[in-house]
N, C-alpha and C positions, 0 to 999 in steps of 0.2 A: 452399542447404543442403537436403539430403534429409532427410526425416522418416519416423519410424515410430511407431506407436501403442504405448505401454507401459501396460498396466493396472496400477493402483497402488492399494493399500489403506493407509490411514494410521490409526494409533492416534490418540485424542483428544490434541491438543496438538502432534502431529508437523507439521513444515513440509514442504510439497511441494518437491522439488528445483527450483532455479531456474538459468536461464541468465542471466548477468550482461551479456552483450552479444550482438548479433545473430550474430556469428561465432563464439561460444564452442562449443568441442567438448564441454566438460565442464559438466554441471549441478552446482551446489553442492549438497551434502547437509549437513543440520543434525543437531546432537545433540539427543536427546530424554532429559532427565535430570530426576530428582526434586530433586536437589541437585548443586551444583558438584562436579566431579572434579578432585582435586589431583594432579598428575602431577609427580614429583620427576625430577631428571635420571637418566637410565638406565632409567626405569620404562616399562612398557607396560601399557595398559588396553584393554578391550573397550568401545566406546562404542555404545550403542543409538541408532537413528534413528526407530523406531516405523514404519518403512516395509517394505512387503511388495510385491514386483512379480511380474508375469507377463509374461515376455519371449516374443516370437515365436520359433518354432522357427528355428534357424539364427542366433540372436543371442546375445551375451553382454553383460553390463554389467561394465565394468572400474572398480574403485574405485582412485582415484589421490590422491596428496597434493595439497594446496594450496601453490603456490610461496611465497606470502607468509608462511605459517606456517613453512615449511621455512627460509627466508631470515632472517627476523627472530627466530625462536625456537628453531630446530632441531627443530621438531615435524614428523614424517613418519609415514607408514604402513609397518608392518614388512613386510607381505605386499603388495608393490607390483609391478605392479598386482594387486589382488585380483580374482578372477573370480567373477561370480555367473553360474551355468549357467542355461539356459532352463528346466530342470525344477525348479529351487529355488524354494521358496514360503515359506521362513522369513523371519524378520525380518533386514533388512540391519543388520549391526553392523560397526564399523569399528575395525581394530587400530591404535591410535595409540600412538607411541613418542616419547619426549623425549630427543633427543640433544643438547639445549642445555645451558647451564651453570646455568640457573635453574629453579625451580619454574614450572609452567605450569598455569593453571586453565582447565578446559573448563567452560563455562557452558551451561546449557539454551538451545537455539536458535542456538548458535554454528556457523558454517560450518566444518566440519572435514575435508571431503574433496570430491572431484569424481567424478561418475559419467559415464562415456563409454560409448556403445553402439557394438558393432562386430558385423559379420558374421563368422561362424566357418565353418570347414570341418572335417569329421571326415575322417581319412585311412584309406585302405585300405592296410596295410602289406604290402609285398612283399619277402620275404627273398631276397637275392642273395648271390653269392659275392664280387663285386667292385662297386665304385662308379666311375663315370666320373671320370677325373682332371681336375684343373683347374690353372691356374697357381698358385693359393693352395694347393691341395690340403690338407694337414692343419695349415697355419699358423694357430696359435691366438692366445691373449692376447699382445698386443704384437708380433705378427709384421711389422707395417708400420713399426716404429720408434716413437720417442718423439715426434718433432716432425713 
């Protein structure tokens, strides 16, 4: 697995992201709360982590849901994947939504998301009059059929 160094500042009580297995792509990110957050079905909250990062130029951090929370409780992240740009220095906060049927309680120190690091490219946009045709061409949503 390739690695890069991510500079990280953590508020008192914040937990450092953790990889749960040797092959994990995402590092678990934890809530930093003074008191539990009660999330009713259909509600969305912004959950602080107490983490601030400095990414190398040409990288982004993607914030993604945890599959176990999604499957068991209907808890997901509304802005998925959320992108943290290399020039952002503010606190990482997670937009958590409850699409489940029951109330969900987010506790301090709970694993609420995953953070994945990726290289990015910025594009130079070239305006043209025509684009090269392909077999698919403008076939969009559902163009290959249902099954």
